[in-house]
Steps between C-alpha positions, in 0.01 A plus 500: 500500500680214326854558384587337170855374470669395179760239432807697389609259225165418344288805585218268608296618796546273803123447506524330157740237628317175585649499849384858561852601593800536277744333734293253703617216273833603345543175308161537330562864428837427340349222290216722378742782420732270304198360318388850399851581377519179294160575348609852403810360332289248304247767399771737382667222300164429336455870416847508345404214267189672361507641149341825385170334406468323835570827681238674289246231592575565867478877453867549588776684321860384473596807707269392787649152492854637498417709809370187674806297398733767639359461852685285752313182592424627849302797364132430443 
C-alpha cells in the first residue's frame, strides 16, 4: 500500500512534485513554492480590480471575491 504524503505549506501531494519527493531538491521546491505564492498575490490583485459587471461575467459575487482577498497568500 502506498502512503501519500503532503507538503505542509502547499498541501500538494509529494507524488505531484516533479522530483517525486518534496525535499529531494530543496532549492527547486522553494522556488516553486515562492512562484505559487507570487501567482496567488497577482490573481488576488486582479480580482480586487474587477467591477461588478466583470464579476458577474465570471459568475462571482463581490462576497466571494472578498473571501478570497482575505486569505493569506500562502493559503490556496
